C-alpha positions in Angstrom: -23.4 15.5 19.6 -26.8 15.7 18.1 -28.9 12.6 17.7 -32.0 12.1 15.6 -35.4 13.4 16.2 -38.3 11.8 18.0 -36.0 9.5 20.0 -34.1 8.2 17.0 -30.4 7.9 17.3 -28.3 9.4 14.6 -25.2 7.7 13.0 -22.8 9.9 15.0 -24.4 9.0 18.3 -24.4 5.4 17.4 -20.7 5.6 16.8 -20.1 7.3 20.1 -21.9 4.6 21.9 -19.5 2.0 20.6 -16.2 1.3 22.6 -13.9 3.1 20.1 -16.5 5.8 19.6 -16.6 6.3 23.4 -12.9 7.0 23.4 -13.3 9.5 20.6 -16.2 11.1 22.5 -14.1 11.6 25.6 -11.3 13.1 23.5 -13.9 15.5 21.9 -15.3 16.6 25.3 -11.8 17.1 26.6 -10.8 19.1 23.5 -13.8 21.4 23.8 -13.2 21.9 27.6 -9.5 22.5 27.5 -8.7 23.9 24.0 -11.9 25.8 23.3 -13.4 26.9 26.5 -10.2 27.4 28.6 -7.5 28.3 26.1 -9.6 30.5 23.9 -11.8 31.7 26.7 -9.1 32.5 29.2 -6.0 32.7 27.0 -7.4 34.8 24.2 -10.6 36.5 25.2 -9.8 36.6 28.9 -6.3 38.1 28.4 -8.1 41.4 27.5 -9.7 41.6 31.0 -6.4 40.6 32.5 -4.7 43.4 30.6 -7.3 46.0 31.6 -6.8 45.3 35.3 -3.0 45.4 34.9 -3.3 48.8 33.2 -5.6 50.1 35.9 -3.1 48.8 38.5 -0.2 50.7 36.7 -2.3 53.9 36.5 -3.3 53.7 40.2 0.3 53.1 41.2 1.5 56.0 39.0 -1.1 58.2 40.7 0.2 57.2 44.1 -2.7 55.0 45.0 -0.7 51.8 46.1 -3.9 50.3 47.6 -5.8 50.0 44.3 -2.6 49.3 42.4 -2.2 46.1 44.5 -5.9 45.3 44.2 -5.9 45.5 40.4 -2.6 43.6 40.1 -3.8 40.9 42.4 -7.2 40.6 40.7 -5.9 40.6 37.1 -5.2 36.9 37.0 -8.8 36.2 38.2 -10.3 38.6 35.7 -9.1 36.5 32.8 -11.7 33.8 33.7 -14.5 36.1 32.5 -13.5 34.9 29.1 -14.2 31.3 30.1 -17.7 32.2 31.2 -18.4 34.0 27.9 -17.2 31.1 25.7 -18.8 28.4 27.9 -22.2 30.1 27.8 -22.0 30.5 24.1 -21.2 26.8 23.6 -23.9 25.7 26.1 -26.6 28.0 24.6 -25.9 27.7 20.9 -25.7 23.9 20.5 -29.0 22.1 21.4 -27.3 19.0 22.9 -25.5 21.2 25.5 -28.5 23.2 26.7 -29.4 20.8 29.4 -26.1 21.7 31.1 -27.1 25.4 31.0 -30.3 24.6 32.7 -28.5 22.6 35.4 -26.2 25.6 36.0 -28.8 28.3 36.5 -31.3 28.9 39.4 -33.6 26.0 40.2 -33.4 22.6 41.8 -30.3 22.4 43.9 -29.1 25.8 42.7 -30.5 28.1 45.4 -29.3 30.5 48.0 -29.2 27.9 50.9 -27.0 25.6 48.8 -24.7 28.5 47.8 -24.3 29.5 51.5 -23.8 25.9 52.6 -21.0 25.4 50.0 -19.4 28.7 50.9 -19.5 27.9 54.6 -17.8 24.5 54.0 -15.1 26.1 51.8 -14.2 28.8 54.2 -14.4 26.5 57.2 -12.2 23.7 55.9 -9.6 26.1 54.5 -9.5 28.0 57.8 -9.1 24.7 59.7 -6.1 23.7 57.6 -4.5 27.2 58.2 -5.2 27.1 61.9 -3.4 23.7 62.2 -0.3 25.4 60.5 -0.5 28.4 62.9 -0.8 26.2 66.0 2.1 24.1 64.8 4.2 27.2 64.4 4.7 26.8 60.6 3.1 30.1 59.7 2.8 33.4 61.5 0.1 35.9 60.4 -0.3 39.5 61.3 -3.1 42.0 60.5 -2.3 44.0 57.5 -5.4 46.2 56.6 -9.0 45.9 55.7 -10.7 48.0 53.0 -14.3 47.1 52.3 -14.6 48.1 48.6 -11.3 46.5 47.5 -12.2 43.3 49.4 -15.6 43.1 47.7 -14.0 43.7 44.3 -11.5 40.9 44.9 -14.2 38.6 46.2 -16.2 39.1 43.0 -13.2 38.4 40.9 -12.4 35.2 42.8 -16.0 34.1 42.5 -15.7 34.6 38.7 -12.5 32.5 38.6 -13.7 29.7 40.9 -17.1 29.3 39.4 -15.6 29.3 35.9 -13.4 26.3 36.8 -16.5 24.6 38.2 -18.5 25.4 35.1 -15.9 23.7 32.9 -15.2 20.7 35.0 -18.3 20.0 37.2 -20.9 21.3 34.8 -19.7 20.8 31.3 -17.2 17.8 31.6 -18.9 15.9 34.4 -22.3 16.0 32.8 -21.2 15.4 29.2 -19.1 12.4 30.3 -21.9 11.0 32.4 -24.2 11.0 29.4 -21.9 8.5 27.7 -20.7 6.8 30.9 -23.5 7.0 33.5 -21.4 5.4 36.3 -20.5 8.2 38.7 -17.0 7.1 39.3 -16.0 7.3 35.6 -17.2 10.9 35.1 -15.9 12.0 38.5 -12.4 10.6 38.1 -11.9 11.8 34.5 -13.0 15.4 35.2 -10.9 15.4 38.4 -7.8 14.2 36.5 -8.3 17.0 33.9 -8.9 19.5 36.7 -5.6 18.3 38.2 -3.8 18.7 34.8 -4.5 22.4 34.4 -2.7 23.1 37.7 0.5 21.2 36.9 2.2 24.4 35.7 1.4 26.4 38.9 4.3 27.8 40.9 5.6 25.4 43.5 3.2 22.6 42.7 4.1 19.2 44.1 2.7 15.6 43.9 0.9 16.1 47.2 -0.6 19.3 45.9 -1.8 17.6 42.8 -3.3 14.8 44.8 -5.3 17.4 46.9 -6.5 19.1 43.8 -7.7 15.7 42.5 -9.5 15.1 45.8 -11.2 18.4 45.5 -12.4 17.4 42.0 -13.8 14.1 43.4 -15.5 15.9 46.3 -17.1 18.5 44.1 -18.2 15.9 41.6 -20.0 14.0 44.4 -21.8 17.1 45.4 -23.0 17.8 41.9 -24.1 14.2 41.4 -25.9 13.9 44.7 -27.2 17.4 45.4 -27.6 18.4 41.7 -26.1 21.8 42.7 -23.6 23.9 40.8 -24.2 26.7 43.3 -22.8 24.5 46.2 -19.5 23.8 44.5 -19.1 27.3 43.1 -19.6 28.7 46.7 -17.1 26.2 48.1 -14.4 26.9 45.5 -14.9 30.6 45.9 -14.5 30.9 49.6 -11.7 28.3 49.8 -9.6 30.4 47.4 -10.7 33.8 48.9 -10.0 32.7 52.4 -6.4 31.6 51.8 -5.4 34.3 49.2 -7.1 37.5 50.3 -8.0 37.0 54.0 -5.1 35.0 55.3 -2.5 36.1 52.7 -1.3 32.5 51.9 -0.4 31.1 48.5 -3.5 30.2 46.4 -2.3 27.1 44.4 1.2 28.7 44.6 0.1 32.2 43.6 0.7 35.0 46.2 -1.5 38.1 46.1 -0.1 41.5 46.8 -3.2 42.6 48.8 -4.6 40.6 51.7 -6.3 41.4 55.1 -3.6 39.4 56.9 0.0 39.0 55.9 2.2 36.0 56.1 5.7 36.3 57.6 7.3 34.4 54.7 10.8 34.5 56.3 9.7 32.4 59.3 7.4 30.0 57.4 8.5 26.4 57.3 7.6 23.2 55.6 5.8 20.6 57.5 2.7 18.3 57.4 0.6 21.5 57.8 2.3 24.0 55.5 4.2 24.0 52.2 6.2 27.2 51.7 5.9 26.9 47.9 2.3 25.8 47.4 0.6 26.8 50.7 -1.8 24.7 52.7 -3.0 22.9 49.6 0.3 21.0 49.3 0.1 19.4 52.8 -0.8 16.2 54.4 -3.2 18.1 56.6 -5.3 19.1 53.5 -5.1 15.5 52.2 -6.6 14.2 55.5 -9.2 16.9 55.7 -10.4 16.4 52.1 -10.3 12.6 52.4 -12.3 12.7 55.7 -14.8 15.1 54.1 -15.3 12.8 51.1 -15.9 9.8 53.4 -18.4 12.0 55.3 -20.2 12.9 52.0 -20.4 9.2 51.0 -21.9 8.3 54.4 -24.3 11.3 54.4 -25.6 10.7 50.8 -25.9 7.0 51.3 -27.9 7.5 54.4 -30.2 10.0 52.5 -30.5 7.6 49.6 -28.9 10.0 47.1 -25.8 8.0 46.3 -27.1 6.3 43.2 -25.0 4.0 41.1 -25.3 6.1 38.0 -26.0 9.6 36.9 -28.6 9.6 34.2 -29.6 12.4 31.8 -32.4 12.9 29.4 -29.9 14.3 27.0 -28.1 13.7 23.7 -24.5 12.8 23.4 
C-alpha cells in the first residue's frame, strides 16, 4: 500500500508493519493474487480466450482438419492465462506501490536472453531426465506420433503464456510483495510456494507427492528470483518443463493430457512406480522429488559460493 511522500510512512503502512497488520497485509496480497489476478484474470477474462480456441477447434474438426482441431482444443486451457497477464499488468502499472515489480519483470538486470535460455535448458533437461528414468524402468512406453512445425510453435507460445503467467503471479507479485514486509527469504519463498501448491489441488489425479513436488518447484524458482533477480529464468524453466512433458513426450502435465503431442504414451501399458504416476505423470513421483531436492541443494551451494545467498531480500519499495 501507499506510504507517505519524501520517505514518510503513512498510517496504513505503519499498521502493516505491526504484527497484526503484517497478517492483514499477507491476507491482502493473497486476496489480490488469487481472487483478483487469477480468478478474474483467468476465470472471467481468460475464459473468453479459452472459448475462442474451443470454437476454432470445433470449426476445424467440422471442416475435417483433425490436426488443428486437436491443437486448438489442447491449447484452449493455456489460452485462458492471457487474462492473468492483462489483469496483472494493469494492477502493477496503475498502482505506484506495485510498479517496482513491473520493472523487475521486464528486460534488464537478470532478465536477459542468456538467463531465459539457461532457465529453458534446465527445465527441459530436468523434465526429460525424469521421463527417461521412467522409460528405462519400463513404466512408460513412448512412440513417435507426428511433428508439425506451425502447430508446435503455436502450442509452445500458449504454454509460455500459461507458465510465465503463473510465475508472474507467484514469483513476481507475491514473492516481492511479501518480501517487502518480511525481508527474510525463507518467509516469502515458503508462503508463495504454499499458495502455488494450493491452486493445483484441484488438478486431475493430484496426490500428496505431486503437491510436494509443486511446492519444491515454488521454492526452487523463488531461490532463482532472489539470487539471480531473474523473472526470465523461471519463466523459461516453467515453460520448457511443461512443454516437454505435455507436447513433446505426450505425458500428463499436472494431470492434464493433451490431445496433440509429438510422441504418444501407451497409456494401457503405463504403470505406477517411483518413476511414473499414471494419474499425475512424472510430477507425482519420488524421482521428481529427488531431482528437485538435489537441484535446490545445488542452487544453495552455487549461490553461497558466489556470495548471492543473502539472508534477506530488500526492496526500495512501499508496502
